[in-house]
VEXMI-513570 format. One line per 4 residues: number of its first residue (from 0); their letters; for each residue x, y, z of N, C-alpha, C, O. Coordinates in Angstrom, 2 decimals, m for minus. Atoms other than C-alpha are relative to their C-alpha. Layout:
residues N
NUM = A = X/Y/Z/X/Y/Z/X/Y/Z/X/Y/Z; ...
***
This chain:
residues 103
0 = MVVG = 0.84/m1.90/0.59/0.80/23.13/0.45/m0.24/0.32/1.32/0.33/1.34/1.67; 0.13/m0.62/m1.79/m0.36/23.40/4.56/1.17/0.67/0.51/1.28/1.60/1.31; m1.28/m1.05/m1.35/2.85/24.52/5.88/0.82/1.08/m1.01/1.26/2.05/m0.40; 0.24/m1.08/1.04/3.65/26.67/2.68/m0.84/0.93/0.39/m0.59/1.88/1.13
4 = ARRV = 1.66/m1.19/m0.35/0.26/28.54/2.98/0.34/0.29/1.20/0.50/1.51/1.23; 0.07/m1.22/m0.95/0.78/29.46/6.41/1.07/0.59/0.03/0.97/1.76/m0.34; m1.92/0.15/0.46/5.10/29.47/6.36/m0.70/1.68/m1.08/m0.18/2.71/m0.64; m0.44/m1.43/0.33/3.81/32.84/3.71/m1.39/1.06/0.52/m2.11/1.75/m0.21
8 = GLSI = 1.33/m0.37/m0.77/1.03/34.12/6.37/m1.37/0.13/m0.83/m1.69/1.32/m0.83; 0.69/0.67/m0.57/m1.61/33.09/5.66/m0.63/m0.24/0.71/m0.01/m0.92/1.53; 0.62/0.78/m1.64/m4.36/32.26/8.44/0.04/m1.90/m0.90/0.50/m2.68/m1.73; 0.60/1.46/m0.61/m5.75/29.17/9.14/m1.20/0.24/m0.89/m1.01/m0.37/m1.95
12 = SQSA = 1.77/m0.23/1.01/m9.56/30.10/7.24/0.86/m0.21/m1.47/0.93/m1.09/m2.34; 0.41/0.58/1.43/m8.39/30.86/4.63/1.64/m0.44/m0.97/2.12/0.18/m1.92; m1.05/0.52/0.78/m5.10/28.46/3.66/m0.99/m1.02/m0.18/m1.03/m1.70/m1.20; 1.22/1.02/0.15/m8.26/26.28/4.47/m0.78/0.14/m1.06/m1.09/m0.87/m1.68
16 = QLLG = 1.09/m0.51/1.20/m10.60/28.17/1.82/0.83/m1.04/m0.97/0.50/m2.20/m1.16; m0.29/0.32/0.23/m7.82/27.75/m0.20/0.73/m1.33/m0.69/0.70/m1.47/m1.91; m0.41/1.28/0.47/m6.25/24.52/m0.79/m1.43/m1.61/0.64/m1.51/m2.84/0.58; 1.74/1.19/m0.22/m10.05/22.66/0.48/m0.10/m1.00/0.91/m1.01/m1.82/0.84
20 = FSHT = m0.81/0.48/m1.72/m8.57/21.14/3.90/m1.31/0.84/0.45/m1.69/1.80/m0.22; 0.27/m0.28/m1.44/m10.74/21.87/6.86/0.68/0.57/0.43/1.89/0.51/0.16; m1.24/m0.25/m1.46/m9.56/23.77/9.90/0.31/m0.15/0.84/0.82/0.59/1.68; m0.82/0.33/m0.94/m8.88/21.44/11.64/1.22/m1.04/m0.63/2.24/m1.47/m0.09
24 = TISR = m1.58/0.59/0.66/m6.69/19.58/8.81/0.73/0.69/0.19/1.15/0.29/1.27; 0.24/m0.96/0.40/m5.28/22.63/8.18/1.06/0.43/1.59/2.27/0.57/1.77; m0.97/0.19/m1.44/m4.53/22.94/12.14/0.94/m0.48/0.65/1.84/0.04/1.30; m0.58/1.23/m0.73/m3.46/19.56/13.15/1.47/m0.02/m0.93/2.61/m0.48/m0.88
28 = VYKE = m1.26/0.37/1.33/m1.25/19.67/10.38/1.48/1.10/0.04/2.66/1.29/m0.26; m1.53/m2.24/m0.35/0.85/23.34/11.23/0.38/m0.72/0.82/1.44/m1.23/0.46; m0.27/0.27/m1.38/1.13/21.98/14.54/1.04/m1.49/0.69/1.66/m1.87/1.68; m0.49/1.10/m0.13/2.23/18.97/13.94/1.61/0.08/m0.85/2.66/m0.40/m0.42
32 = WCEK = m1.37/m0.69/0.85/5.08/20.26/11.35/0.67/0.91/0.76/1.89/1.00/0.62; m0.80/m0.47/m1.08/5.88/22.46/14.13/0.90/m0.32/0.93/1.94/0.28/1.22; m0.59/0.57/m1.08/6.70/20.07/16.84/0.79/m1.04/m0.15/1.58/m1.57/0.64; m1.03/1.35/0.35/8.18/17.36/14.97/0.52/0.33/m1.49/0.95/m0.55/m2.24
36 = GKTS = m0.65/m0.16/0.88/9.25/19.44/12.19/m0.03/m1.10/m1.66/0.87/m1.22/m2.50; 0.30/0.95/0.63/7.55/16.77/9.93/m1.53/m0.41/0.05/m2.08/m0.25/1.14; 0.69/0.06/m0.55/4.23/15.58/9.07/m0.28/m1.85/m1.55/0.18/m2.47/m2.50; m0.43/1.34/0.39/3.21/12.52/8.17/m1.52/m1.16/m0.73/m2.45/m1.31/0.05
40 = SMRQ = 1.30/0.42/0.49/0.35/10.73/6.53/m0.13/m1.35/0.27/0.89/m2.03/0.15; 0.87/1.68/m0.88/m1.61/7.20/8.00/m0.34/m0.64/m2.03/m0.39/m1.84/m2.33; 0.13/0.40/1.14/m2.24/7.15/3.98/1.14/m1.48/m0.30/1.02/m2.33/m1.18; m0.33/1.97/0.56/m0.11/3.77/3.80/m0.05/m0.87/0.91/0.63/m1.86/0.65
44 = SCGR = 0.29/1.03/m0.83/m1.13/1.84/6.79/m1.57/m0.18/m0.08/m2.42/m0.76/0.58; 1.75/0.81/0.48/m4.41/1.71/4.97/m0.54/m0.90/m0.30/0.34/m1.64/m0.75; 0.80/1.81/1.19/m6.45/m1.37/3.42/0.93/m1.07/0.65/1.95/m0.80/1.29; m0.80/1.07/m0.67/m5.26/m4.92/4.45/1.14/m0.02/m0.67/1.30/0.32/m1.84
48 = KCLV = m1.80/0.83/0.12/m1.49/m6.19/4.44/m0.16/m1.13/m1.05/m0.72/m2.19/m1.33; m0.36/0.72/1.25/m0.64/m7.30/1.85/0.27/m2.31/0.64/1.04/m2.43/1.59; m0.14/1.61/0.36/m0.60/m12.06/1.78/1.00/m0.60/m0.05/1.12/m1.77/0.31; m0.67/m0.22/1.36/2.06/m11.65/m0.15/1.04/0.37/m0.64/1.32/0.69/m1.80
52 = DARG = m1.87/m1.05/0.29/5.70/m10.37/0.34/1.06/0.36/m1.04/0.73/0.13/m2.20; 0.08/0.99/1.68/8.35/m10.30/m2.11/0.65/m0.66/0.25/1.25/m0.82/m0.81; m0.14/1.84/m0.26/9.59/m13.45/m0.90/m0.59/m0.60/m0.03/m0.02/m1.65/0.26; 1.08/0.67/0.29/6.45/m14.97/m1.48/m0.38/m0.28/m1.73/m0.71/m1.16/m2.53
56 = QRRS = 0.32/0.41/1.74/6.20/m13.63/m4.80/1.41/m0.34/m0.60/1.57/0.14/m1.72; m1.26/1.06/0.52/9.65/m15.58/m5.55/0.17/m1.54/m0.42/0.41/m2.31/m1.36; 0.90/1.16/0.07/8.56/m18.16/m4.29/m1.42/m0.28/m1.08/m1.75/m1.21/m1.81; 1.00/0.45/1.16/5.80/m18.10/m6.32/0.31/m0.13/m1.15/m0.36/m0.95/m1.78
60 = GRLI = m0.10/0.08/1.70/7.91/m17.18/m10.33/0.48/m1.58/1.14/m0.42/m2.14/1.78; m0.28/1.06/m0.12/9.63/m20.15/m9.02/m0.29/m1.26/m0.45/0.23/m2.07/m1.22; 1.32/1.60/0.25/6.77/m22.93/m8.86/m0.79/0.11/m1.54/m1.53/m0.67/m2.12; 1.33/m0.33/1.10/5.29/m20.86/m11.92/1.04/m0.54/m1.27/0.51/m1.35/m2.04
64 = QADR = m1.42/0.72/0.13/9.16/m21.75/m13.61/0.26/m1.18/m0.54/0.64/m1.67/m1.60; m0.26/1.72/0.48/9.11/m25.15/m12.82/m1.00/m0.96/m0.67/m0.77/m2.17/m0.69; 1.37/0.96/0.49/5.88/m26.66/m14.40/m0.85/0.71/m0.45/m2.02/0.46/m0.20; 0.75/m1.03/1.51/4.63/m23.79/m17.17/m1.05/m0.61/m0.16/m1.93/0.20/m0.42
68 = RATL = 1.27/0.27/m0.04/1.68/m26.37/m17.25/m1.30/m0.10/0.60/m2.43/m0.43/0.25; 0.37/0.52/m0.81/0.83/m26.42/m14.40/m1.34/1.59/0.57/m1.26/2.82/0.50; 1.16/m1.09/m0.33/m2.65/m24.65/m13.01/m0.90/0.80/1.11/m0.69/0.57/2.30; 0.09/m1.02/m1.28/m4.31/m22.20/m10.88/0.71/m0.67/1.47/1.61/m0.35/2.24
72 = TEIT = 0.15/0.96/m0.97/m4.74/m24.95/m8.55/1.23/m0.39/0.46/1.74/0.22/1.39; m0.31/0.09/m0.43/m2.42/m26.72/m8.38/1.91/1.22/m0.04/3.06/0.81/m0.24; m1.00/m0.75/m0.23/0.24/m24.00/m8.04/0.15/0.84/1.13/1.09/1.45/1.64; 1.05/m0.57/m1.48/m2.15/m22.77/m5.13/0.53/m0.85/1.38/0.86/m0.39/2.47
76 = TRYN = m0.03/1.30/m0.74/m1.64/m26.30/m3.46/1.42/0.55/0.40/1.66/0.95/1.54; m1.66/0.94/m0.31/2.52/m26.71/m3.93/0.11/1.48/1.07/0.55/1.56/2.22; m0.66/m1.15/m1.38/2.50/m22.61/m2.72/m0.41/m0.27/1.65/0.05/0.07/2.74; 0.56/m0.20/m1.78/0.62/m23.34/0.31/0.81/m1.45/1.57/0.95/m1.62/2.78
80 = RGMQ = m1.19/1.36/m0.77/2.84/m26.73/1.32/0.63/0.64/0.94/0.26/0.55/2.12; m0.30/m0.28/m0.82/5.05/m24.91/2.61/m0.18/1.47/1.14/0.50/1.86/2.08; 0.14/m1.51/m0.68/3.79/m21.56/3.96/m1.10/m0.23/1.31/m2.21/m0.75/1.28; 1.71/0.19/m1.39/1.72/m21.41/7.79/m0.75/1.12/m0.69/m1.60/1.30/0.19
84 = QSIC = 1.22/m0.28/0.07/m0.57/m19.08/6.02/m0.35/m0.84/m0.96/0.77/m1.04/m1.42; 0.83/m0.19/1.79/m2.52/m20.44/2.54/m0.51/0.83/m0.13/m0.99/1.56/0.74; 1.02/m0.61/0.52/m4.11/m18.84/0.36/m0.43/m0.47/m0.81/m0.30/m1.62/m1.23; 0.89/0.57/1.08/m6.36/m18.52/m2.09/0.04/m0.04/m1.88/0.94/0.39/m2.60
88 = EATT = m0.44/m0.43/2.00/m6.61/m18.51/m6.22/m0.37/1.18/m0.13/0.05/1.90/m1.03; m0.92/m1.22/1.16/m7.23/m15.59/m6.25/0.68/1.07/0.78/0.55/2.20/0.32; m0.63/m0.76/0.10/m5.29/m13.87/m4.57/1.61/m0.33/m0.11/2.56/0.41/0.12; m1.50/0.18/1.09/m2.19/m15.95/m6.27/m0.36/0.92/m1.50/0.25/1.96/m1.73
92 = RTTW = m0.03/m0.99/0.75/m3.67/m14.60/m9.57/m0.17/1.54/0.09/m0.58/2.25/m0.82; 0.44/m1.71/m0.35/m3.96/m10.99/m8.01/1.87/m0.25/m0.61/2.29/m0.05/m1.75; m1.35/0.22/0.09/0.03/m11.93/m7.49/0.28/m0.01/m0.55/1.12/0.89/m0.64; m0.67/m0.32/1.04/0.80/m12.84/m10.75/m0.14/0.63/m0.90/0.64/0.71/m1.85
96 = RWMG = 0.24/m1.82/0.93/m0.90/m9.67/m12.40/1.16/0.49/0.89/2.26/0.81/0.43; m0.76/m0.80/m0.49/0.73/m8.34/m9.85/1.69/0.29/m0.86/2.23/1.33/m1.22; m1.18/0.44/0.98/4.09/m10.14/m11.80/0.09/0.48/m0.46/0.98/1.32/m0.60; m0.97/m0.20/1.70/3.63/m9.85/m14.95/m0.27/m1.30/m0.64/0.44/m1.58/m1.61
100 = YNS = 0.70/0.89/0.09/1.68/m12.98/m15.27/m1.41/0.49/m0.83/m2.15/1.13/m0.08; 1.11/m0.07/m0.10/m1.21/m12.53/m16.96/m1.02/m0.86/m0.84/m1.94/m0.32/m1.44; 0.83/1.41/0.82/m2.82/m16.36/m18.64/1.39/m0.48/0.20/1.71/m1.60/m0.17
***
């Protein structure tokens, strides 16, 4: 939207007022687009990295399927046996919710 507003001919001040961003943001985004031909967003790199990747999710799914009556503690212990970085029960529970297991 910033690039489009500037390309139409709006000034930095007009673009900032129209879009609700600061002058600095408008200048930085437009300058980056002019130099690189694209704009980047740092939002993808925000927050803590997931401890359980896609491979870990598949492994967790196999552990669940192997023993459907096992408790959260038992499955978390089994998961941690083969991994370098262990995870807590809360992480296991969160991962299961992402995978669609609710109870």
